[in-house]
C-alpha positions as CSV (number, residue, x, y, z in Angstrom):
1,X,0.0,0.0,0.0
2,X,1.4,3.4,-1.0
3,X,1.3,6.0,1.8
4,X,-0.6,9.1,1.1
5,X,1.0,12.5,1.7
6,X,-0.8,15.7,2.3
7,X,0.9,18.9,1.5
8,X,0.1,22.1,3.1
9,X,0.3,25.2,0.8
10,X,3.7,26.6,0.6
11,X,3.9,30.0,2.3
12,X,6.7,32.3,3.2
13,X,9.1,31.6,0.3
14,X,10.9,34.8,-0.5
15,X,10.9,35.4,-4.3
16,X,14.4,36.9,-4.3
17,X,15.9,34.0,-2.3
18,X,14.1,31.5,-4.7
19,X,15.6,33.4,-7.7
20,X,19.1,33.3,-6.1
21,X,18.8,29.5,-5.3
22,X,17.6,28.7,-8.8
23,X,20.4,30.8,-10.2
24,X,22.8,28.2,-8.9
25,X,21.5,25.9,-11.7
26,X,23.5,26.5,-14.9
27,X,21.4,26.9,-18.0
28,X,22.0,27.6,-21.6
29,X,20.8,30.9,-23.1
30,X,18.3,31.0,-26.0
31,X,16.4,33.6,-27.9
32,X,12.9,32.6,-28.7
33,X,11.7,34.1,-32.0
34,X,8.2,34.1,-33.5
35,X,5.9,36.0,-35.8
36,X,6.6,37.1,-39.4
37,X,7.1,40.4,-41.2
38,X,6.6,43.4,-39.0
39,X,5.3,41.2,-36.2
40,X,8.6,39.2,-36.0
41,X,10.0,39.5,-32.5
42,X,12.2,37.7,-30.0
43,X,13.1,37.6,-26.3
44,X,16.0,36.0,-24.3
45,X,15.0,32.9,-22.4
46,X,16.9,30.4,-20.2
47,X,13.8,28.4,-19.3
48,X,14.1,25.8,-22.1
49,X,14.1,22.0,-21.9
50,X,13.5,19.1,-24.2
51,X,10.4,17.0,-23.2
52,X,10.2,14.0,-25.6
53,X,12.1,12.5,-28.5
54,X,9.0,10.7,-29.8
55,X,7.2,12.9,-30.7
56,X,9.9,15.5,-30.7
57,X,8.7,18.0,-28.0
58,X,10.4,20.9,-26.3
59,X,9.1,23.6,-23.9
60,X,10.0,27.1,-22.7
61,X,8.4,29.5,-20.3
62,X,7.4,33.2,-20.7
63,X,6.2,35.6,-18.1
64,X,2.5,36.3,-18.5
65,X,3.4,40.0,-19.2
66,X,6.1,39.1,-21.8
67,X,5.9,41.1,-25.1
68,X,6.4,37.8,-27.0
69,X,3.5,35.9,-25.5
70,X,0.8,37.2,-27.8
71,X,3.1,36.8,-30.9
72,X,3.7,33.1,-30.1
73,X,0.0,32.5,-29.4
74,X,-1.1,34.3,-32.6
75,X,1.5,32.7,-34.9
76,X,1.2,29.2,-33.4
77,X,4.9,28.6,-34.0
78,X,8.3,29.6,-32.6
79,X,12.0,29.0,-32.9
80,X,14.4,28.3,-30.1
81,X,17.8,29.8,-31.1
82,X,20.7,28.5,-29.0
83,X,23.3,31.2,-28.5
84,X,27.0,30.8,-28.8
85,X,29.4,32.2,-26.2
86,X,30.3,35.2,-28.4
87,X,26.6,36.2,-28.7
88,X,26.2,37.7,-25.2
89,X,25.5,41.2,-26.6
90,X,22.7,39.7,-28.7
91,X,21.3,38.0,-25.6
92,X,21.3,41.2,-23.6
93,X,19.7,43.1,-26.6
94,X,16.7,40.7,-26.6
95,X,16.5,40.7,-22.8
96,X,15.4,44.4,-22.5
97,X,11.8,45.3,-22.2
98,X,11.8,47.4,-25.5
99,X,14.1,45.4,-27.7
100,X,11.9,42.7,-29.2
101,X,12.3,43.6,-32.8
102,X,14.5,41.7,-35.2
103,X,15.5,44.9,-37.1
104,X,19.2,44.9,-37.7
105,X,19.6,41.3,-36.7
106,X,20.6,38.7,-39.4
107,X,17.8,36.2,-39.6
108,X,15.9,34.1,-42.1
109,X,12.7,32.1,-42.0
110,X,12.1,28.5,-41.3
111,X,9.8,26.3,-43.3
112,X,7.1,27.1,-40.7
113,X,7.6,30.8,-41.5
114,X,9.1,31.8,-38.1
115,X,12.4,33.7,-37.8
116,X,15.7,31.9,-37.2
117,X,18.7,33.9,-36.0
118,X,21.2,33.3,-38.8
119,X,24.3,33.2,-36.6
120,X,22.8,31.1,-33.8
121,X,24.8,28.1,-32.6
122,X,21.8,25.9,-33.4
123,X,18.0,26.2,-33.7
124,X,14.7,24.3,-33.3
125,X,11.7,25.6,-35.2
126,X,8.5,24.4,-33.5
127,X,4.8,24.2,-34.1
128,X,3.0,25.2,-30.9
129,X,1.0,22.2,-29.6
130,X,0.0,23.3,-26.1
131,X,0.2,26.1,-23.5
132,X,-0.2,25.8,-19.8
133,X,-0.6,28.3,-17.1
134,X,2.2,28.0,-14.4
135,X,1.9,30.7,-11.8
136,X,3.1,34.0,-13.3
137,X,4.4,32.2,-16.4
138,X,2.9,30.4,-19.4
139,X,4.6,27.1,-20.4
140,X,4.7,26.7,-24.2
141,X,5.1,23.2,-25.6
142,X,6.1,22.8,-29.2
143,X,6.7,20.0,-31.7
144,X,10.0,20.3,-33.5
145,X,9.4,20.7,-37.2
146,X,12.8,21.8,-38.4
147,X,16.3,22.0,-36.8
148,X,19.8,23.0,-37.7
149,X,23.3,23.8,-36.6
150,X,24.1,26.7,-38.9
151,X,27.2,28.1,-37.2
152,X,29.1,24.9,-36.3
153,X,30.4,26.7,-33.2
154,X,30.3,24.5,-30.1
155,X,31.0,27.1,-27.3
156,X,27.6,27.8,-25.7
157,X,26.5,30.9,-23.9
158,X,25.5,30.0,-20.3
159,X,23.6,31.7,-17.5
160,X,24.7,31.2,-13.9
161,X,24.2,33.3,-10.7
162,X,22.6,36.1,-12.6
163,X,25.2,36.5,-15.3
164,X,26.0,35.2,-18.7
165,X,29.3,34.0,-20.1
166,X,31.2,31.1,-21.8
167,X,31.8,27.8,-20.1
168,X,35.6,28.5,-19.6
169,X,35.1,32.0,-18.5
170,X,34.7,33.0,-14.9
171,X,31.2,34.4,-14.5
172,X,31.0,38.2,-13.9
173,X,28.7,40.3,-11.8
174,X,25.0,40.1,-11.6
175,X,22.5,41.3,-14.2
176,X,18.7,41.5,-14.1
177,X,16.7,38.4,-15.1
178,X,15.4,38.1,-18.7
179,X,11.9,38.8,-19.8
180,X,11.1,35.1,-19.5
């Protein structure tokens, strides 16, 4: 017989402390792009993970107030662009509240007609299959429809303790969290 466990609601967890503890987990840095034409936009996200190989599913999370949320929902597709270590300035450009546009950023369109950053280390172009509410975020699940490794560069950009850098680099000071 399996014991039953009752959980009391969690209270008293300090959001800043939670962010600090979660910042101890090293993640890759991605820019999620979506939309087309003048609606094409992107934002920096580190809340990405693969879900399943069969079918090929991945997910990422966006804050409910994210400027990209409506674009992804409307287009029904998105691209996960994995950034290389040398692309930290690009990551910060897409992390700002008012820098969602792809103007001046080399990109092309996937077969699903969503933008792909031309110099990304790798990309996954996905068809949106589901979205779930998760607290103050929305969890977007997509089926991979196209993928590629256009740059061939293997040095990833990582996020740790509030800052970005390369794997071999010692991490620098802290920066504000992305619009994820």
